PDB file of N, CA, C and O in Angstrom:
ATOM      1  N   MET A   1     -16.294  -0.607  -0.380  1.00  0.00           N
ATOM      2  CA  MET A   1     -15.076   0.114  -0.069  1.00  0.00           C
ATOM      3  C   MET A   1     -13.964  -0.904   0.197  1.00  0.00           C
ATOM      4  O   MET A   1     -14.154  -1.859   0.951  1.00  0.00           O
ATOM      5  N   ALA A   2     -12.833  -0.694  -0.412  1.00  0.00           N
ATOM      6  CA  ALA A   2     -11.681  -1.564  -0.223  1.00  0.00           C
ATOM      7  C   ALA A   2     -10.927  -1.161   1.044  1.00  0.00           C
ATOM      8  O   ALA A   2     -10.972  -0.008   1.474  1.00  0.00           O
ATOM      9  N   HIS A   3     -10.238  -2.133   1.625  1.00  0.00           N
ATOM     10  CA  HIS A   3      -9.505  -1.893   2.867  1.00  0.00           C
ATOM     11  C   HIS A   3      -8.038  -2.244   2.666  1.00  0.00           C
ATOM     12  O   HIS A   3      -7.698  -3.397   2.402  1.00  0.00           O
ATOM     13  N   LEU A   4      -7.178  -1.252   2.792  1.00  0.00           N
ATOM     14  CA  LEU A   4      -5.735  -1.408   2.668  1.00  0.00           C
ATOM     15  C   LEU A   4      -5.132  -1.411   4.062  1.00  0.00           C
ATOM     16  O   LEU A   4      -5.404  -0.516   4.861  1.00  0.00           O
ATOM     17  N   GLU A   5      -4.310  -2.420   4.358  1.00  0.00           N
ATOM     18  CA  GLU A   5      -3.608  -2.488   5.633  1.00  0.00           C
ATOM     19  C   GLU A   5      -2.115  -2.433   5.369  1.00  0.00           C
ATOM     20  O   GLU A   5      -1.589  -3.195   4.558  1.00  0.00           O
ATOM     21  N   ILE A   6      -1.444  -1.539   6.052  1.00  0.00           N
ATOM     22  CA  ILE A   6      -0.003  -1.409   5.936  1.00  0.00           C
ATOM     23  C   ILE A   6       0.587  -1.728   7.304  1.00  0.00           C
ATOM     24  O   ILE A   6       0.388  -0.984   8.264  1.00  0.00           O
ATOM     25  N   THR A   7       1.311  -2.833   7.384  1.00  0.00           N
ATOM     26  CA  THR A   7       1.950  -3.259   8.619  1.00  0.00           C
ATOM     27  C   THR A   7       3.422  -2.895   8.528  1.00  0.00           C
ATOM     28  O   THR A   7       4.102  -3.263   7.570  1.00  0.00           O
ATOM     29  N   TYR A   8       3.910  -2.175   9.525  1.00  0.00           N
ATOM     30  CA  TYR A   8       5.278  -1.671   9.469  1.00  0.00           C
ATOM     31  C   TYR A   8       6.004  -1.921  10.789  1.00  0.00           C
ATOM     32  O   TYR A   8       5.379  -2.015  11.846  1.00  0.00           O
ATOM     33  N   CYS A   9       7.315  -2.027  10.714  1.00  0.00           N
ATOM     34  CA  CYS A   9       8.161  -2.262  11.882  1.00  0.00           C
ATOM     35  C   CYS A   9       8.437  -0.939  12.604  1.00  0.00           C
ATOM     36  O   CYS A   9       8.959   0.005  12.011  1.00  0.00           O
ATOM     37  N   ILE A  10       8.085  -0.885  13.881  1.00  0.00           N
ATOM     38  CA  ILE A  10       8.350   0.335  14.642  1.00  0.00           C
ATOM     39  C   ILE A  10       9.829   0.459  14.982  1.00  0.00           C
ATOM     40  O   ILE A  10      10.348   1.570  15.091  1.00  0.00           O
ATOM     41  N   GLY A  11      10.510  -0.669  15.151  1.00  0.00           N
ATOM     42  CA  GLY A  11      11.927  -0.641  15.463  1.00  0.00           C
ATOM     43  C   GLY A  11      12.773  -0.105  14.310  1.00  0.00           C
ATOM     44  O   GLY A  11      13.860   0.433  14.522  1.00  0.00           O
ATOM     45  N   CYS A  12      12.265  -0.259  13.094  1.00  0.00           N
ATOM     46  CA  CYS A  12      12.970   0.233  11.903  1.00  0.00           C
ATOM     47  C   CYS A  12      12.577   1.673  11.562  1.00  0.00           C
ATOM     48  O   CYS A  12      13.087   2.252  10.602  1.00  0.00           O
ATOM     49  N   ASN A  13      11.675   2.240  12.349  1.00  0.00           N
ATOM     50  CA  ASN A  13      11.198   3.607  12.131  1.00  0.00           C
ATOM     51  C   ASN A  13      10.543   3.802  10.763  1.00  0.00           C
ATOM     52  O   ASN A  13      10.798   4.796  10.083  1.00  0.00           O
ATOM     53  N   TRP A  14       9.712   2.863  10.371  1.00  0.00           N
ATOM     54  CA  TRP A  14       9.058   2.929   9.067  1.00  0.00           C
ATOM     55  C   TRP A  14       7.656   3.544   9.114  1.00  0.00           C
ATOM     56  O   TRP A  14       6.893   3.418   8.156  1.00  0.00           O
ATOM     57  N   LEU A  15       7.317   4.204  10.214  1.00  0.00           N
ATOM     58  CA  LEU A  15       6.016   4.875  10.302  1.00  0.00           C
ATOM     59  C   LEU A  15       5.864   5.939   9.219  1.00  0.00           C
ATOM     60  O   LEU A  15       4.816   6.013   8.578  1.00  0.00           O
ATOM     61  N   LEU A  16       6.876   6.755   9.004  1.00  0.00           N
ATOM     62  CA  LEU A  16       6.765   7.811   7.993  1.00  0.00           C
ATOM     63  C   LEU A  16       6.562   7.227   6.599  1.00  0.00           C
ATOM     64  O   LEU A  16       5.775   7.759   5.815  1.00  0.00           O
ATOM     65  N   ARG A  17       7.257   6.150   6.285  1.00  0.00           N
ATOM     66  CA  ARG A  17       7.089   5.487   4.994  1.00  0.00           C
ATOM     67  C   ARG A  17       5.674   4.936   4.857  1.00  0.00           C
ATOM     68  O   ARG A  17       5.028   5.109   3.823  1.00  0.00           O
ATOM     69  N   ALA A  18       5.197   4.272   5.909  1.00  0.00           N
ATOM     70  CA  ALA A  18       3.846   3.719   5.889  1.00  0.00           C
ATOM     71  C   ALA A  18       2.815   4.838   5.735  1.00  0.00           C
ATOM     72  O   ALA A  18       1.848   4.702   4.985  1.00  0.00           O
ATOM     73  N   GLY A  19       3.028   5.933   6.446  1.00  0.00           N
ATOM     74  CA  GLY A  19       2.122   7.070   6.357  1.00  0.00           C
ATOM     75  C   GLY A  19       2.122   7.699   4.975  1.00  0.00           C
ATOM     76  O   GLY A  19       1.078   8.125   4.481  1.00  0.00           O
ATOM     77  N   TRP A  20       3.289   7.757   4.351  1.00  0.00           N
ATOM     78  CA  TRP A  20       3.375   8.318   2.997  1.00  0.00           C
ATOM     79  C   TRP A  20       2.619   7.442   1.998  1.00  0.00           C
ATOM     80  O   TRP A  20       1.885   7.955   1.153  1.00  0.00           O
ATOM     81  N   TYR A  21       2.797   6.115   2.092  1.00  0.00           N
ATOM     82  CA  TYR A  21       2.036   5.214   1.215  1.00  0.00           C
ATOM     83  C   TYR A  21       0.531   5.407   1.435  1.00  0.00           C
ATOM     84  O   TYR A  21      -0.241   5.465   0.478  1.00  0.00           O
ATOM     85  N   ALA A  22       0.129   5.503   2.687  1.00  0.00           N
ATOM     86  CA  ALA A  22      -1.289   5.695   2.996  1.00  0.00           C
ATOM     87  C   ALA A  22      -1.801   6.997   2.389  1.00  0.00           C
ATOM     88  O   ALA A  22      -2.862   7.016   1.766  1.00  0.00           O
ATOM     89  N   GLN A  23      -1.062   8.074   2.566  1.00  0.00           N
ATOM     90  CA  GLN A  23      -1.449   9.379   2.029  1.00  0.00           C
ATOM     91  C   GLN A  23      -1.582   9.330   0.511  1.00  0.00           C
ATOM     92  O   GLN A  23      -2.568   9.816  -0.043  1.00  0.00           O
ATOM     93  N   GLU A  24      -0.603   8.752  -0.155  1.00  0.00           N
ATOM     94  CA  GLU A  24      -0.629   8.658  -1.614  1.00  0.00           C
ATOM     95  C   GLU A  24      -1.840   7.854  -2.101  1.00  0.00           C
ATOM     96  O   GLU A  24      -2.511   8.246  -3.056  1.00  0.00           O
ATOM     97  N   CYS A  25      -2.105   6.747  -1.445  1.00  0.00           N
ATOM     98  CA  CYS A  25      -3.223   5.893  -1.858  1.00  0.00           C
ATOM     99  C   CYS A  25      -4.568   6.572  -1.581  1.00  0.00           C
ATOM    100  O   CYS A  25      -5.483   6.491  -2.400  1.00  0.00           O
ATOM    101  N   LEU A  26      -4.687   7.230  -0.448  1.00  0.00           N
ATOM    102  CA  LEU A  26      -5.930   7.944  -0.143  1.00  0.00           C
ATOM    103  C   LEU A  26      -6.139   9.118  -1.092  1.00  0.00           C
ATOM    104  O   LEU A  26      -7.273   9.408  -1.476  1.00  0.00           O
ATOM    105  N   SER A  27      -5.067   9.792  -1.472  1.00  0.00           N
ATOM    106  CA  SER A  27      -5.183  10.902  -2.419  1.00  0.00           C
ATOM    107  C   SER A  27      -5.671  10.415  -3.776  1.00  0.00           C
ATOM    108  O   SER A  27      -6.406  11.122  -4.466  1.00  0.00           O
ATOM    109  N   THR A  28      -5.269   9.223  -4.154  1.00  0.00           N
ATOM    110  CA  THR A  28      -5.652   8.669  -5.448  1.00  0.00           C
ATOM    111  C   THR A  28      -7.041   8.053  -5.432  1.00  0.00           C
ATOM    112  O   THR A  28      -7.823   8.279  -6.355  1.00  0.00           O
ATOM    113  N   PHE A  29      -7.363   7.277  -4.398  1.00  0.00           N
ATOM    114  CA  PHE A  29      -8.599   6.499  -4.398  1.00  0.00           C
ATOM    115  C   PHE A  29      -9.708   7.091  -3.526  1.00  0.00           C
ATOM    116  O   PHE A  29     -10.840   6.607  -3.563  1.00  0.00           O
ATOM    117  N   GLY A  30      -9.407   8.113  -2.755  1.00  0.00           N
ATOM    118  CA  GLY A  30     -10.422   8.832  -1.987  1.00  0.00           C
ATOM    119  C   GLY A  30     -11.281   7.942  -1.111  1.00  0.00           C
ATOM    120  O   GLY A  30     -10.784   7.083  -0.383  1.00  0.00           O
ATOM    121  N   THR A  31     -12.580   8.168  -1.200  1.00  0.00           N
ATOM    122  CA  THR A  31     -13.520   7.464  -0.329  1.00  0.00           C
ATOM    123  C   THR A  31     -13.722   6.006  -0.721  1.00  0.00           C
ATOM    124  O   THR A  31     -14.437   5.280  -0.030  1.00  0.00           O
ATOM    125  N   GLY A  32     -13.110   5.564  -1.813  1.00  0.00           N
ATOM    126  CA  GLY A  32     -13.204   4.164  -2.210  1.00  0.00           C
ATOM    127  C   GLY A  32     -12.224   3.272  -1.478  1.00  0.00           C
ATOM    128  O   GLY A  32     -12.182   2.062  -1.704  1.00  0.00           O
ATOM    129  N   LEU A  33     -11.427   3.878  -0.589  1.00  0.00           N
ATOM    130  CA  LEU A  33     -10.382   3.129   0.094  1.00  0.00           C
ATOM    131  C   LEU A  33     -10.318   3.530   1.560  1.00  0.00           C
ATOM    132  O   LEU A  33     -10.342   4.714   1.898  1.00  0.00           O
ATOM    133  N   ARG A  34     -10.237   2.541   2.409  1.00  0.00           N
ATOM    134  CA  ARG A  34     -10.013   2.748   3.841  1.00  0.00           C
ATOM    135  C   ARG A  34      -8.617   2.212   4.139  1.00  0.00           C
ATOM    136  O   ARG A  34      -8.270   1.123   3.682  1.00  0.00           O
ATOM    137  N   VAL A  35      -7.821   2.942   4.885  1.00  0.00           N
ATOM    138  CA  VAL A  35      -6.439   2.544   5.158  1.00  0.00           C
ATOM    139  C   VAL A  35      -6.223   2.410   6.665  1.00  0.00           C
ATOM    140  O   VAL A  35      -6.629   3.267   7.450  1.00  0.00           O
ATOM    141  N   THR A  36      -5.579   1.320   7.038  1.00  0.00           N
ATOM    142  CA  THR A  36      -5.210   1.090   8.428  1.00  0.00           C
ATOM    143  C   THR A  36      -3.703   0.886   8.500  1.00  0.00           C
ATOM    144  O   THR A  36      -3.139   0.092   7.747  1.00  0.00           O
ATOM    145  N   LEU A  37      -3.054   1.606   9.411  1.00  0.00           N
ATOM    146  CA  LEU A  37      -1.636   1.406   9.674  1.00  0.00           C
ATOM    147  C   LEU A  37      -1.512   0.525  10.911  1.00  0.00           C
ATOM    148  O   LEU A  37      -2.161   0.772  11.928  1.00  0.00           O
ATOM    149  N   ILE A  38      -0.674  -0.502  10.817  1.00  0.00           N
ATOM    150  CA  ILE A  38      -0.513  -1.447  11.916  1.00  0.00           C
ATOM    151  C   ILE A  38       0.949  -1.474  12.344  1.00  0.00           C
ATOM    152  O   ILE A  38       1.822  -1.891  11.583  1.00  0.00           O
ATOM    153  N   ALA A  39       1.202  -1.030  13.556  1.00  0.00           N
ATOM    154  CA  ALA A  39       2.560  -1.054  14.104  1.00  0.00           C
ATOM    155  C   ALA A  39       2.895  -2.464  14.554  1.00  0.00           C
ATOM    156  O   ALA A  39       2.071  -3.150  15.160  1.00  0.00           O
ATOM    157  N   ASP A  40       4.112  -2.888  14.251  1.00  0.00           N
ATOM    158  CA  ASP A  40       4.566  -4.239  14.593  1.00  0.00           C
ATOM    159  C   ASP A  40       5.998  -4.140  15.111  1.00  0.00           C
ATOM    160  O   ASP A  40       6.789  -3.335  14.620  1.00  0.00           O
ATOM    161  N   ASP A  41       6.323  -4.957  16.096  1.00  0.00           N
ATOM    162  CA  ASP A  41       7.689  -4.923  16.605  1.00  0.00           C
ATOM    163  C   ASP A  41       8.515  -6.117  16.127  1.00  0.00           C
ATOM    164  O   ASP A  41       9.586  -6.399  16.665  1.00  0.00           O
ATOM    165  N   THR A  42       8.005  -6.814  15.111  1.00  0.00           N
ATOM    166  CA  THR A  42       8.745  -7.903  14.485  1.00  0.00           C
ATOM    167  C   THR A  42       9.780  -7.282  13.560  1.00  0.00           C
ATOM    168  O   THR A  42       9.422  -6.518  12.664  1.00  0.00           O
ATOM    169  N   GLY A  43      11.020  -7.584  13.753  1.00  0.00           N
ATOM    170  CA  GLY A  43      12.103  -6.952  13.016  1.00  0.00           C
ATOM    171  C   GLY A  43      11.950  -6.969  11.502  1.00  0.00           C
ATOM    172  O   GLY A  43      11.867  -8.030  10.883  1.00  0.00           O
ATOM    173  N   GLY A  44      11.913  -5.781  10.920  1.00  0.00           N
ATOM    174  CA  GLY A  44      11.956  -5.632   9.473  1.00  0.00           C
ATOM    175  C   GLY A  44      10.669  -5.868   8.725  1.00  0.00           C
ATOM    176  O   GLY A  44      10.681  -5.921   7.495  1.00  0.00           O
ATOM    177  N   VAL A  45       9.565  -6.011   9.416  1.00  0.00           N
ATOM    178  CA  VAL A  45       8.313  -6.288   8.712  1.00  0.00           C
ATOM    179  C   VAL A  45       7.791  -5.037   8.004  1.00  0.00           C
ATOM    180  O   VAL A  45       7.775  -3.948   8.577  1.00  0.00           O
ATOM    181  N   PHE A  46       7.370  -5.207   6.765  1.00  0.00           N
ATOM    182  CA  PHE A  46       6.660  -4.165   6.021  1.00  0.00           C
ATOM    183  C   PHE A  46       5.810  -4.890   4.995  1.00  0.00           C
ATOM    184  O   PHE A  46       6.302  -5.334   3.958  1.00  0.00           O
ATOM    185  N   ARG A  47       4.513  -5.003   5.307  1.00  0.00           N
ATOM    186  CA  ARG A  47       3.580  -5.735   4.452  1.00  0.00           C
ATOM    187  C   ARG A  47       2.400  -4.854   4.103  1.00  0.00           C
ATOM    188  O   ARG A  47       1.976  -4.009   4.891  1.00  0.00           O
ATOM    189  N   ILE A  48       1.881  -5.068   2.910  1.00  0.00           N
ATOM    190  CA  ILE A  48       0.701  -4.346   2.467  1.00  0.00           C
ATOM    191  C   ILE A  48      -0.319  -5.373   2.010  1.00  0.00           C
ATOM    192  O   ILE A  48      -0.018  -6.245   1.195  1.00  0.00           O
ATOM    193  N   ALA A  49      -1.529  -5.262   2.544  1.00  0.00           N
ATOM    194  CA  ALA A  49      -2.605  -6.174   2.179  1.00  0.00           C
ATOM    195  C   ALA A  49      -3.817  -5.366   1.736  1.00  0.00           C
ATOM    196  O   ALA A  49      -4.087  -4.288   2.266  1.00  0.00           O
ATOM    197  N   LEU A  50      -4.533  -5.894   0.773  1.00  0.00           N
ATOM    198  CA  LEU A  50      -5.757  -5.268   0.284  1.00  0.00           C
ATOM    199  C   LEU A  50      -6.884  -6.265   0.438  1.00  0.00           C
ATOM    200  O   LEU A  50      -6.842  -7.357  -0.127  1.00  0.00           O
ATOM    201  N   ASP A  51      -7.887  -5.888   1.201  1.00  0.00           N
ATOM    202  CA  ASP A  51      -9.030  -6.754   1.487  1.00  0.00           C
ATOM    203  C   ASP A  51      -8.587  -8.139   1.953  1.00  0.00           C
ATOM    204  O   ASP A  51      -9.136  -9.159   1.535  1.00  0.00           O
ATOM    205  N   GLY A  52      -7.579  -8.151   2.830  1.00  0.00           N
ATOM    206  CA  GLY A  52      -7.121  -9.392   3.432  1.00  0.00           C
ATOM    207  C   GLY A  52      -6.130 -10.190   2.602  1.00  0.00           C
ATOM    208  O   GLY A  52      -5.620 -11.207   3.072  1.00  0.00           O
ATOM    209  N   GLN A  53      -5.845  -9.758   1.382  1.00  0.00           N
ATOM    210  CA  GLN A  53      -4.890 -10.471   0.530  1.00  0.00           C
ATOM    211  C   GLN A  53      -3.595  -9.671   0.435  1.00  0.00           C
ATOM    212  O   GLN A  53      -3.604  -8.490   0.088  1.00  0.00           O
ATOM    213  N   GLN A  54      -2.501 -10.321   0.744  1.00  0.00           N
ATOM    214  CA  GLN A  54      -1.211  -9.642   0.696  1.00  0.00           C
ATOM    215  C   GLN A  54      -0.861  -9.266  -0.737  1.00  0.00           C
ATOM    216  O   GLN A  54      -0.941 -10.087  -1.650  1.00  0.00           O
ATOM    217  N   ILE A  55      -0.468  -7.991  -0.917  1.00  0.00           N
ATOM    218  CA  ILE A  55      -0.032  -7.557  -2.243  1.00  0.00           C
ATOM    219  C   ILE A  55       1.431  -7.143  -2.244  1.00  0.00           C
ATOM    220  O   ILE A  55       2.013  -6.941  -3.310  1.00  0.00           O
ATOM    221  N   TRP A  56       2.038  -7.012  -1.063  1.00  0.00           N
ATOM    222  CA  TRP A  56       3.465  -6.695  -1.001  1.00  0.00           C
ATOM    223  C   TRP A  56       4.028  -7.133   0.339  1.00  0.00           C
ATOM    224  O   TRP A  56       3.399  -6.948   1.381  1.00  0.00           O
ATOM    225  N   ASP A  57       5.216  -7.713   0.303  1.00  0.00           N
ATOM    226  CA  ASP A  57       5.955  -8.049   1.512  1.00  0.00           C
ATOM    227  C   ASP A  57       7.413  -7.671   1.264  1.00  0.00           C
ATOM    228  O   ASP A  57       8.032  -8.162   0.320  1.00  0.00           O
ATOM    229  N   ARG A  58       7.953  -6.814   2.094  1.00  0.00           N
ATOM    230  CA  ARG A  58       9.313  -6.312   1.901  1.00  0.00           C
ATOM    231  C   ARG A  58      10.337  -7.434   1.792  1.00  0.00           C
ATOM    232  O   ARG A  58      11.220  -7.390   0.935  1.00  0.00           O
ATOM    233  N   LYS A  59      10.224  -8.432   2.650  1.00  0.00           N
ATOM    234  CA  LYS A  59      11.197  -9.519   2.643  1.00  0.00           C
ATOM    235  C   LYS A  59      11.037 -10.412   1.414  1.00  0.00           C
ATOM    236  O   LYS A  59      12.026 -10.768   0.773  1.00  0.00           O
ATOM    237  N   ALA A  60       9.810 -10.771   1.088  1.00  0.00           N
ATOM    238  CA  ALA A  60       9.566 -11.682  -0.041  1.00  0.00           C
ATOM    239  C   ALA A  60       9.752 -10.995  -1.388  1.00  0.00           C
ATOM    240  O   ALA A  60      10.244 -11.602  -2.339  1.00  0.00           O
ATOM    241  N   ASP A  61       9.353  -9.718  -1.467  1.00  0.00           N
ATOM    242  CA  ASP A  61       9.366  -9.017  -2.753  1.00  0.00           C
ATOM    243  C   ASP A  61      10.604  -8.146  -2.954  1.00  0.00           C
ATOM    244  O   ASP A  61      10.773  -7.536  -4.010  1.00  0.00           O
ATOM    245  N   GLY A  62      11.456  -8.091  -1.958  1.00  0.00           N
ATOM    246  CA  GLY A  62      12.710  -7.367  -2.105  1.00  0.00           C
ATOM    247  C   GLY A  62      12.590  -5.863  -1.998  1.00  0.00           C
ATOM    248  O   GLY A  62      12.634  -5.162  -3.009  1.00  0.00           O
ATOM    249  N   GLY A  63      12.440  -5.367  -0.804  1.00  0.00           N
ATOM    250  CA  GLY A  63      12.388  -3.927  -0.594  1.00  0.00           C
ATOM    251  C   GLY A  63      10.974  -3.381  -0.557  1.00  0.00           C
ATOM    252  O   GLY A  63      10.030  -4.073  -0.176  1.00  0.00           O
ATOM    253  N   PHE A  64      10.850  -2.142  -0.957  1.00  0.00           N
ATOM    254  CA  PHE A  64       9.571  -1.441  -0.896  1.00  0.00           C
ATOM    255  C   PHE A  64       9.039  -1.216  -2.315  1.00  0.00           C
ATOM    256  O   PHE A  64       9.815  -1.049  -3.257  1.00  0.00           O
ATOM    257  N   PRO A  65       7.724  -1.213  -2.457  1.00  0.00           N
ATOM    258  CA  PRO A  65       7.181  -1.012  -3.806  1.00  0.00           C
ATOM    259  C   PRO A  65       7.302   0.446  -4.253  1.00  0.00           C
ATOM    260  O   PRO A  65       7.240   1.366  -3.437  1.00  0.00           O
ATOM    261  N   GLU A  66       7.472   0.635  -5.541  1.00  0.00           N
ATOM    262  CA  GLU A  66       7.350   1.971  -6.106  1.00  0.00           C
ATOM    263  C   GLU A  66       5.886   2.373  -5.949  1.00  0.00           C
ATOM    264  O   GLU A  66       5.001   1.531  -6.096  1.00  0.00           O
ATOM    265  N   ILE A  67       5.618   3.631  -5.656  1.00  0.00           N
ATOM    266  CA  ILE A  67       4.240   4.066  -5.432  1.00  0.00           C
ATOM    267  C   ILE A  67       3.382   3.826  -6.669  1.00  0.00           C
ATOM    268  O   ILE A  67       2.209   3.470  -6.556  1.00  0.00           O
ATOM    269  N   LYS A  68       3.960   4.017  -7.831  1.00  0.00           N
ATOM    270  CA  LYS A  68       3.241   3.784  -9.086  1.00  0.00           C
ATOM    271  C   LYS A  68       2.775   2.328  -9.175  1.00  0.00           C
ATOM    272  O   LYS A  68       1.625   2.067  -9.528  1.00  0.00           O
ATOM    273  N   ALA A  69       3.654   1.390  -8.862  1.00  0.00           N
ATOM    274  CA  ALA A  69       3.310  -0.027  -8.916  1.00  0.00           C
ATOM    275  C   ALA A  69       2.257  -0.380  -7.866  1.00  0.00           C
ATOM    276  O   ALA A  69       1.361  -1.181  -8.130  1.00  0.00           O
ATOM    277  N   LEU A  70       2.363   0.213  -6.686  1.00  0.00           N
ATOM    278  CA  LEU A  70       1.383  -0.048  -5.639  1.00  0.00           C
ATOM    279  C   LEU A  70       0.007   0.450  -6.051  1.00  0.00           C
ATOM    280  O   LEU A  70      -0.984  -0.263  -5.895  1.00  0.00           O
ATOM    281  N   LYS A  71      -0.063   1.659  -6.571  1.00  0.00           N
ATOM    282  CA  LYS A  71      -1.353   2.205  -7.009  1.00  0.00           C
ATOM    283  C   LYS A  71      -1.950   1.373  -8.137  1.00  0.00           C
ATOM    284  O   LYS A  71      -3.162   1.161  -8.179  1.00  0.00           O
ATOM    285  N   GLN A  72      -1.116   0.908  -9.038  1.00  0.00           N
ATOM    286  CA  GLN A  72      -1.615   0.074 -10.135  1.00  0.00           C
ATOM    287  C   GLN A  72      -2.161  -1.252  -9.602  1.00  0.00           C
ATOM    288  O   GLN A  72      -3.194  -1.734 -10.069  1.00  0.00           O
ATOM    289  N   ALA A  73      -1.466  -1.842  -8.623  1.00  0.00           N
ATOM    290  CA  ALA A  73      -1.929  -3.097  -8.035  1.00  0.00           C
ATOM    291  C   ALA A  73      -3.277  -2.919  -7.348  1.00  0.00           C
ATOM    292  O   ALA A  73      -4.157  -3.773  -7.458  1.00  0.00           O
ATOM    293  N   ILE A  74      -3.434  -1.798  -6.634  1.00  0.00           N
ATOM    294  CA  ILE A  74      -4.707  -1.521  -5.963  1.00  0.00           C
ATOM    295  C   ILE A  74      -5.798  -1.288  -7.004  1.00  0.00           C
ATOM    296  O   ILE A  74      -6.882  -1.865  -6.922  1.00  0.00           O
ATOM    297  N   ARG A  75      -5.505  -0.448  -7.968  1.00  0.00           N
ATOM    298  CA  ARG A  75      -6.481  -0.150  -9.024  1.00  0.00           C
ATOM    299  C   ARG A  75      -6.933  -1.415  -9.746  1.00  0.00           C
ATOM    300  O   ARG A  75      -8.125  -1.603  -9.988  1.00  0.00           O
ATOM    301  N   ASP A  76      -5.987  -2.277 -10.088  1.00  0.00           N
ATOM    302  CA  ASP A  76      -6.305  -3.497 -10.824  1.00  0.00           C
ATOM    303  C   ASP A  76      -7.253  -4.402 -10.055  1.00  0.00           C
ATOM    304  O   ASP A  76      -7.983  -5.190 -10.657  1.00  0.00           O
ATOM    305  N   ARG A  77      -7.248  -4.298  -8.734  1.00  0.00           N
ATOM    306  CA  ARG A  77      -8.126  -5.138  -7.917  1.00  0.00           C
ATOM    307  C   ARG A  77      -9.466  -4.476  -7.608  1.00  0.00           C
ATOM    308  O   ARG A  77     -10.485  -5.162  -7.528  1.00  0.00           O
ATOM    309  N   ILE A  78      -9.484  -3.158  -7.433  1.00  0.00           N
ATOM    310  CA  ILE A  78     -10.741  -2.532  -7.000  1.00  0.00           C
ATOM    311  C   ILE A  78     -11.488  -1.797  -8.104  1.00  0.00           C
ATOM    312  O   ILE A  78     -12.702  -1.618  -8.007  1.00  0.00           O
ATOM    313  N   ASP A  79     -10.794  -1.369  -9.146  1.00  0.00           N
ATOM    314  CA  ASP A  79     -11.442  -0.598 -10.214  1.00  0.00           C
ATOM    315  C   ASP A  79     -10.579  -0.647 -11.484  1.00  0.00           C
ATOM    316  O   ASP A  79      -9.963   0.355 -11.848  1.00  0.00           O
ATOM    317  N   PRO A  80     -10.533  -1.807 -12.159  1.00  0.00           N
ATOM    318  CA  PRO A  80      -9.613  -2.003 -13.282  1.00  0.00           C
ATOM    319  C   PRO A  80      -9.754  -0.995 -14.426  1.00  0.00           C
ATOM    320  O   PRO A  80      -8.805  -0.795 -15.184  1.00  0.00           O
ATOM    321  N   GLU A  81     -10.888  -0.375 -14.561  1.00  0.00           N
ATOM    322  CA  GLU A  81     -11.103   0.577 -15.652  1.00  0.00           C
ATOM    323  C   GLU A  81     -10.654   1.990 -15.302  1.00  0.00           C
ATOM    324  O   GLU A  81     -10.622   2.866 -16.166  1.00  0.00           O
ATOM    325  N   ARG A  82     -10.318   2.208 -14.074  1.00  0.00           N
ATOM    326  CA  ARG A  82      -9.920   3.543 -13.602  1.00  0.00           C
ATOM    327  C   ARG A  82      -8.579   3.968 -14.197  1.00  0.00           C
ATOM    328  O   ARG A  82      -7.637   3.178 -14.256  1.00  0.00           O
ATOM    329  N   SER A  83      -8.506   5.197 -14.626  1.00  0.00           N
ATOM    330  CA  SER A  83      -7.248   5.760 -15.119  1.00  0.00           C
ATOM    331  C   SER A  83      -6.492   6.380 -13.953  1.00  0.00           C
ATOM    332  O   SER A  83      -7.075   7.037 -13.090  1.00  0.00           O
ATOM    333  N   LEU A  84      -5.192   6.161 -13.946  1.00  0.00           N
ATOM    334  CA  LEU A  84      -4.341   6.765 -12.923  1.00  0.00           C
ATOM    335  C   LEU A  84      -3.591   7.955 -13.479  1.00  0.00           C
ATOM    336  O   LEU A  84      -2.630   8.421 -12.867  1.00  0.00           O
ATOM    337  N   GLY A  85      -4.004   8.445 -14.605  1.00  0.00           N
ATOM    338  CA  GLY A  85      -3.375   9.619 -15.192  1.00  0.00           C
ATOM    339  C   GLY A  85      -1.934   9.350 -15.547  1.00  0.00           C
ATOM    340  O   GLY A  85      -1.618   8.332 -16.162  1.00  0.00           O
ATOM    341  N   HIS A  86      -1.047  10.269 -15.157  1.00  0.00           N
ATOM    342  CA  HIS A  86       0.363  10.143 -15.523  1.00  0.00           C
ATOM    343  C   HIS A  86       1.043   8.936 -14.894  1.00  0.00           C
ATOM    344  O   HIS A  86       2.117   8.536 -15.344  1.00  0.00           O
ATOM    345  N   SER A  87       0.446   8.351 -13.866  1.00  0.00           N
ATOM    346  CA  SER A  87       1.019   7.162 -13.225  1.00  0.00           C
ATOM    347  C   SER A  87       0.639   5.875 -13.946  1.00  0.00           C
ATOM    348  O   SER A  87       1.081   4.788 -13.576  1.00  0.00           O
ATOM    349  N   ASP A  88      -0.172   6.013 -14.964  1.00  0.00           N
ATOM    350  CA  ASP A  88      -0.709   4.835 -15.639  1.00  0.00           C
ATOM    351  C   ASP A  88       0.129   4.453 -16.861  1.00  0.00           C
ATOM    352  O   ASP A  88       0.392   5.272 -17.741  1.00  0.00           O
ATOM    353  N   THR A  89       0.529   3.215 -16.884  1.00  0.00           N
ATOM    354  CA  THR A  89       1.282   2.711 -18.048  1.00  0.00           C
ATOM    355  C   THR A  89       0.652   1.426 -18.549  1.00  0.00           C
ATOM    356  O   THR A  89       1.349   0.444 -18.806  1.00  0.00           O
ATOM    357  N   ARG A  90      -0.636   1.430 -18.685  1.00  0.00           N
ATOM    358  CA  ARG A  90      -1.357   0.221 -19.113  1.00  0.00           C
ATOM    359  C   ARG A  90      -1.093  -0.104 -20.539  1.00  0.00           C
ATOM    360  O   ARG A  90      -1.621  -1.089 -21.055  1.00  0.00           O
TER     361      ARG A  90
END
């Protein structure tokens, strides 16, 4: 089972965004994915890591990932042969 961690800034009120990403990823990957939300009070932090490896950082990557791109990044690491249906542009 893969482990997705979403670290978000509480001061920026990004809990809803983090929760939405978690919901979308769990809806797509089901029991193959465990998601942890991590509240942080470091200004502006929004990072996503999969199995301990960072796959997105708001500051370094410029904003927030499109959900389609995030799902593709997760899929490519945990199940490259999996189809994402209409979200797939392989």
